[in-house]
C-alpha positions in Angstrom: -9.2 -72.6 -201.1 -10.1 -71.0 -198.0 -9.0 -74.1 -195.9 -5.7 -74.5 -197.8 -5.0 -70.7 -197.4 -5.6 -70.9 -193.5 -3.6 -73.8 -193.3 -0.6 -72.8 -194.5 -0.2 -70.0 -192.0 -2.5 -71.6 -188.7 -0.9 -74.4 -186.6 -3.9 -76.0 -185.5 -6.0 -78.2 -187.6 -9.0 -77.0 -188.4 -12.1 -79.3 -189.5 -14.5 -76.7 -190.6 -17.6 -78.9 -190.0 -19.8 -76.1 -188.3 -18.7 -73.4 -191.0 -19.6 -76.3 -194.0 -23.0 -76.5 -192.4 -23.5 -72.9 -192.2 -22.5 -72.4 -195.5 -25.3 -75.0 -196.6 -27.9 -72.7 -194.9 -27.1 -69.5 -196.4 -26.7 -68.3 -199.8 -22.8 -70.2 -200.2 -22.3 -68.2 -203.7 -22.6 -64.9 -202.2 -20.3 -66.1 -199.4 -17.8 -67.0 -202.0 -18.2 -64.5 -204.5 -19.1 -61.2 -202.3 -18.6 -61.9 -198.5 -14.9 -63.8 -198.4 -13.5 -61.4 -200.8 -14.3 -58.7 -199.0 -13.3 -60.2 -195.7 -9.9 -61.0 -197.5 -9.8 -57.3 -198.8 -10.3 -55.8 -195.5 -7.9 -58.1 -193.7 -5.1 -57.1 -196.0 -5.8 -53.4 -195.6 -5.0 -53.8 -191.8 -1.6 -52.1 -191.9 -3.2 -49.1 -193.5 -6.2 -49.2 -191.4 -4.5 -49.7 -187.8 -1.3 -48.0 -188.0 0.1 -48.5 -184.5 -0.6 -51.9 -182.7 -3.8 -52.4 -180.4 -2.9 -51.6 -176.9 -3.7 -54.1 -174.6 -6.4 -53.1 -171.9 -4.7 -54.9 -168.7 -6.1 -55.6 -165.4 -6.1 -53.1 -162.4 -5.7 -50.3 -165.0 -8.5 -47.8 -165.6 -8.2 -47.4 -169.7 -10.1 -46.0 -172.2 -9.7 -47.3 -176.0 -11.6 -45.6 -178.9 -11.4 -47.2 -182.5 -12.8 -46.4 -185.7 -15.3 -49.1 -186.7 -13.5 -49.6 -190.0 -10.7 -50.6 -187.8 -12.8 -53.3 -186.0 -13.8 -54.5 -188.9 -10.3 -55.0 -190.3 -9.3 -56.7 -187.3 -12.4 -59.2 -187.2 -11.8 -59.8 -190.9 -8.3 -61.0 -189.6 -10.1 -62.9 -186.9 -12.1 -64.9 -189.3 -9.0 -65.8 -191.6 -7.3 -66.8 -188.2 -4.1 -64.7 -188.5 -3.5 -63.9 -185.1 -1.4 -65.9 -182.3 -2.9 -68.9 -181.0 -4.6 -68.2 -177.4 -6.7 -71.1 -177.2 -5.2 -71.6 -173.7 -6.0 -68.3 -172.6 -2.6 -67.6 -172.4 -1.6 -64.7 -169.7 -5.1 -63.9 -169.1 -6.3 -62.9 -172.6 -9.2 -64.8 -174.9 -8.9 -66.4 -178.3 -9.7 -64.3 -181.1 -9.6 -66.6 -184.1 -12.4 -68.2 -185.4 -11.1 -71.8 -185.8 -13.0 -73.0 -182.7 -16.4 -71.7 -184.2 -15.7 -73.0 -187.8 -14.8 -76.7 -185.8 -17.1 -79.3 -184.9 -18.6 -81.4 -183.7 -21.4 -79.5 -185.3 -24.3 -78.2 -183.0 -27.3 -76.2 -184.3 -26.7 -73.1 -182.0 -23.1 -73.1 -182.9 -24.2 -72.7 -186.5 -26.7 -70.2 -186.0 -24.1 -68.2 -184.2 -21.7 -68.3 -187.0 -24.8 -67.3 -189.7 -25.0 -64.1 -187.4 -21.6 -63.2 -187.4 -21.2 -64.0 -191.3 -24.4 -61.7 -191.7 -22.3 -58.9 -189.8 -20.0 -59.0 -192.9 -22.4 -59.4 -195.3 -24.0 -56.1 -194.1 -20.2 -54.4 -193.8 -19.6 -55.8 -197.4 -22.7 -53.4 -198.7 -22.0 -50.5 -196.7 -18.6 -49.7 -194.7 -19.6 -49.2 -191.1 -18.8 -45.3 -189.9 -18.3 -43.8 -186.8 -16.4 -44.9 -183.8 -16.6 -47.5 -180.5 -15.0 -47.0 -176.8 -14.0 -49.6 -174.8 -13.6 -48.9 -171.2 -12.1 -51.0 -168.6 -13.2 -49.5 -165.1 -11.2 -50.5 -161.9 -12.9 -50.0 -158.3 -10.0 -48.8 -156.0 -11.8 -49.4 -152.9 -14.5 -51.6 -151.6 -17.7 -49.6 -150.9 -19.2 -49.3 -147.1 -22.4 -50.0 -148.5 -24.5 -49.8 -145.0 -23.6 -46.0 -144.5 -24.8 -44.9 -147.9 -27.9 -42.7 -147.0 -29.0 -42.0 -150.9 -32.8 -43.3 -151.2 -33.0 -46.6 -153.0 -33.7 -45.6 -157.1 -36.6 -46.1 -158.7 -37.2 -49.7 -160.8 -39.4 -50.4 -163.6 -40.1 -54.2 -163.7 -41.1 -56.1 -167.0 -42.0 -59.9 -166.8 -41.8 -60.4 -170.6 -39.1 -59.3 -173.6 -35.6 -59.3 -173.2 -32.6 -57.2 -172.4 -31.7 -57.2 -175.7 -35.1 -55.8 -177.2 -35.3 -53.3 -174.6 -35.5 -49.6 -175.8 -33.4 -48.4 -173.4 -29.8 -47.9 -174.3 -27.8 -49.1 -171.6 -27.8 -52.7 -171.3 -25.9 -55.4 -169.1 -24.0 -57.9 -170.5 -23.9 -61.4 -167.9 -20.4 -61.7 -168.6 -17.7 -64.3 -168.2 -14.6 -63.0 -166.5 -13.1 -64.1 -170.0 -15.1 -61.5 -171.8 -17.1 -62.9 -174.5 -17.3 -66.5 -172.5 -18.2 -69.1 -175.2 -19.2 -66.8 -178.3 -16.7 -68.3 -180.7 -17.0 -71.8 -179.4 -20.6 -73.7 -177.6 -21.5 -70.9 -175.4 -25.1 -69.3 -176.5 -26.7 -67.7 -173.1 -26.9 -64.2 -172.7 -23.4 -62.9 -173.1 -22.7 -64.9 -176.4 -26.2 -63.7 -177.8 -25.4 -60.1 -176.9 -22.1 -60.7 -178.9 -23.9 -62.4 -181.8 -26.6 -59.4 -182.0 -23.5 -56.8 -182.0 -20.8 -59.0 -183.4 -18.4 -56.1 -183.4 -18.0 -56.7 -179.5 -16.4 -60.0 -180.3 -13.2 -57.8 -180.9 -12.7 -57.0 -177.1 -11.6 -60.4 -176.9 -8.6 -59.1 -178.7 -7.0 -57.1 -175.9 -9.1 -57.0 -172.7 -7.3 -59.2 -170.0 -9.1 -61.5 -167.6 -11.9 -59.3 -165.2 -10.7 -59.3 -161.6 -13.3 -58.8 -158.9 -13.3 -54.9 -158.8 -13.6 -54.5 -162.5 -16.1 -54.0 -165.4 -16.0 -53.1 -168.8 -18.1 -50.8 -171.0 -18.5 -51.0 -174.7 -20.1 -48.0 -176.5 -21.0 -47.6 -180.2 -21.4 -51.0 -181.5 -24.5 -51.9 -183.7 -27.0 -54.7 -183.8 -27.0 -56.3 -187.0 -29.6 -59.3 -186.8 -32.8 -60.6 -185.2 -32.7 -63.6 -183.4 -35.0 -66.2 -181.4 -34.4 -68.6 -178.9 -32.1 -69.2 -176.0 -29.4 -71.8 -175.6 -30.4 -75.2 -177.7 -33.2 -73.4 -179.4 -31.0 -70.0 -180.3 -31.8 -69.1 -184.2 -30.8 -66.5 -186.9 -34.0 -64.7 -188.0 -32.9 -62.4 -190.3 -31.4 -58.8 -191.0 -32.1 -56.0 -188.0 -32.0 -52.2 -189.0 -30.7 -50.5 -186.0 -32.0 -47.1 -186.0 -30.3 -46.0 -182.5 -28.9 -42.2 -183.1 -25.3 -41.4 -182.6 -24.0 -39.7 -179.7 -21.8 -36.1 -179.5 -18.9 -38.5 -180.0 -20.0 -40.3 -183.3 -20.8 -43.7 -181.5 -24.1 -45.6 -181.9 -25.7 -44.6 -178.4 -25.7 -48.0 -177.1 -23.8 -49.0 -174.2 -23.2 -52.8 -172.9 -21.8 -52.8 -169.4 -19.8 -56.3 -169.0 -20.2 -57.6 -165.4 -19.1 -61.1 -164.3 -20.7 -62.9 -161.4 -19.3 -65.2 -159.2 -20.1 -68.9 -160.5 -21.5 -70.9 -157.4 -22.6 -73.8 -159.6 -25.3 -76.1 -158.0 -23.2 -77.5 -154.8 -21.8 -73.8 -153.5 -25.1 -71.7 -153.8 -25.1 -71.2 -150.0 -21.7 -69.7 -150.4 -23.6 -66.4 -152.1 -24.9 -65.4 -148.8 -21.8 -64.6 -147.1 -20.8 -60.9 -146.2 -17.6 -60.9 -148.5 -19.4 -62.5 -151.5 -22.8 -60.1 -151.1 -19.9 -57.3 -151.2 -17.9 -58.3 -154.2 -21.1 -58.6 -156.2 -22.2 -55.1 -155.2 -18.8 -53.6 -155.9 -18.6 -55.4 -159.2 -22.3 -54.3 -160.2 -21.4 -50.6 -158.8 -18.4 -50.2 -160.8 -20.4 -51.6 -164.0 -23.3 -49.0 -163.3 -21.2 -46.0 -162.6 -21.2 -43.4 -165.3 -17.8 -41.9 -166.0 -19.1 -39.6 -168.6 -22.2 -38.1 -166.8 -24.7 -40.3 -168.3 -27.6 -41.0 -166.0 -29.6 -43.3 -168.5 -31.8 -46.2 -166.5 -29.7 -49.7 -166.3 -31.4 -52.6 -168.2 -30.6 -55.8 -166.7 -32.3 -59.1 -165.1 -31.1 -62.1 -163.6 -27.6 -61.6 -163.4 -25.5 -64.8 -162.4 -28.3 -67.1 -162.1 -29.1 -69.8 -163.8 -26.0 -72.0 -164.3 -24.1 -70.0 -162.2 -26.4 -70.7 -159.3 -27.2 -67.0 -158.4 -30.3 -66.6 -156.2 -32.8 -64.4 -158.1 -34.1 -62.0 -155.2 -30.7 -61.6 -154.0 -29.4 -61.0 -157.3 -31.7 -58.2 -157.9 -31.4 -56.4 -154.7 -27.7 -56.5 -155.3 -28.4 -54.7 -158.6 -30.8 -52.2 -157.0 -28.7 -51.3 -154.3 -25.3 -50.9 -157.0 -27.6 -48.8 -159.3 -28.8 -46.5 -156.7 -25.3 -45.9 -155.4 -24.5 -45.2 -158.8 -27.4 -43.1 -159.1 -29.2 -44.7 -162.1 -32.6 -46.1 -162.0 -33.3 -49.8 -162.9 -35.0 -51.7 -165.6 -35.4 -55.2 -164.4 -36.7 -58.1 -166.8 -37.7 -61.1 -164.8 -38.0 -63.6 -167.6 -41.0 -64.8 -165.7 -39.1 -66.1 -162.8 -41.3 -67.1 -160.1 -39.1 -66.0 -157.8 -39.6 -62.7 -158.7 -43.4 -62.6 -159.2 -43.5 -60.0 -156.4 -40.4 -57.9 -157.3 -42.5 -55.3 -158.6 -44.5 -54.9 -155.3 -41.2 -55.3 -153.3 -39.9 -52.1 -155.2 -42.7 -50.0 -154.8 -43.0 -50.9 -151.2 -39.3 -49.8 -150.7 -40.1 -46.7 -152.5 -43.0 -45.8 -150.2 -40.9 -46.4 -147.3 -38.1 -44.2 -148.5 -35.6 -46.8 -147.9 -31.9 -45.9 -147.9 -29.5 -47.7 -149.7 -27.7 -48.1 -146.7 -30.7 -49.7 -145.3 -31.5 -52.0 -147.9 -27.8 -53.4 -147.9 -27.9 -53.9 -144.2 -30.9 -56.0 -144.4 -29.4 -58.1 -147.3 -26.5 -58.9 -144.9 -28.5 -59.6 -142.0 -30.2 -62.1 -144.0 -27.3 -63.4 -145.3 -25.9 -64.2 -141.5 -29.2 -66.2 -140.9 -28.6 -69.8 -140.1 -31.6 -71.2 -141.2 -33.5 -69.0 -143.7 -37.4 -69.9 -142.9 -38.6 -67.2 -145.2 -37.4 -65.6 -148.5 -35.2 -62.6 -148.8 -38.4 -60.4 -150.0 -40.2 -61.5 -147.1 -37.8 -60.8 -144.6 -37.1 -57.4 -145.8 -41.0 -56.6 -145.6 -41.1 -58.1 -142.2 -38.0 -56.1 -141.2 -39.3 -52.7 -142.6 -43.0 -53.0 -141.4 -41.6 -53.7 -137.3 
């Protein structure tokens, strides 16, 4: 019946192979008897729940959108039922929001597990209607920063070799974003951003109205709830059950949980040398800075890790220093998860050395620009910084 109903208004064929496999791994009777009727009821209530069209958050414009969580639920219910106009080609810089892509095969286990996470969100919502609000903020940096002139001292850094950003006790976390927010959450992507969106499925709604990010832009999402526990990463990702998010509300009625979406440049395996160019370093500094910069007076530390590394080809030592410089300029401390990357074995000692030497943001920025300009990099960035500061 679900297939037939969606087929009457959705123009693209959906094979439902992933959804069918998903239903074999969850309580299918509960899905059809309780969860799906709830999704349909909330979706049909959209005109009463959202009395005005959802505004688009267009590029180059600072925008703050606040929504009730029941509105988010209703809109996501419509996405589940694939009622939105098709955007499979990312028309005009906006992502797809319908769930047709995550329903469809070929079947891969991590894709099935992502869908299980999302269905669990609807299951929890059917048991208890979400309350409070969520804010979505698009932040634009008008002018590039003169990084080498900043005299503020480099911020404090807490280095954690084990654990994950998502499980951090701190409340301001970085999403290693795709410029199309959410990346492959509704298709085959299953790395840091997609996992974050599966843990907090209310974030998926941002795909409806946030235009592709420019080099000087970031997105902040505050107030989403985490609903599930998971394990693994990429091909080993797995739903592990319910999660009770005990994060308190802030004074505005939002769950005090901020996710900062910043997209790094993708250098792949071929063009990694380009990340050391001055304009490339400045781009990443500006991107991280506008993401980390608080617009509401918040000074909580930023929880991050190896942003833009992995498949994007980022150099872990360079990216760690870029984020430290950006956080320092934004007057925020940093909590850095190294994921036991061997290139960051000395990150903690490097940061303590910078603190001991009272190094300024401008000095550290100048050092990474100088290192980037070396024709032959005979030492690591960390070794270069230590050598230059001990002259």
